[in-house]
N, C-alpha and C positions, 0 to 999 in steps of 0.2 A: 504494499499499500504505499503510495506516495505521501511524504511528510504533509503536505497541504489537505490531503484529502484526514490523515489522523488527527491534524490540527483540528478541522472542520468537526469531525465526529466527536471530538473530546469537548470542544465547546458547545457544540447541541446537548450532550450528554449532561453536562454541568449547568446550563443555562435553559434548556428547551428552546433555544433558538437557533435556526440552520442561518451559517451564513454562506454567501455564494461568490464573495468576491474577495480577492485579497488586495491591500494586504490585511489581515484578521488581528487589528492591533487592538488595545484595549478601550480606544475611545470609540472604535465600531461596533465593537460588544456592548460598549455601553448602550449608545444608541439604537443598536437592534435591539436590547430587550426593552427598550421603551417603546418600540413599536412606530418609530417616526419614520422607518423607511431609508434610514443612513446605508443600508447594505443593500439595497435594489428592491427590497420586498417592502411588506408592511410590520414587520415582525410577528404576524401571526401565522400566516399559512405559506408564505414561501412563495407566494405566486405573484408578486410583484404587482397585485391589484387591490386597491385600497376599498 
């Protein structure tokens, strides 16, 4: 498994929020868990639809 995928899975398991874009930095994780769409999705279902 590539490192990016392993990181994405670890973040998902810890927060319940799936990230789809790099870099997966603390700020992006913070905003993604708040559901404002900082990672290209709304933070709820990852579909990118609000």
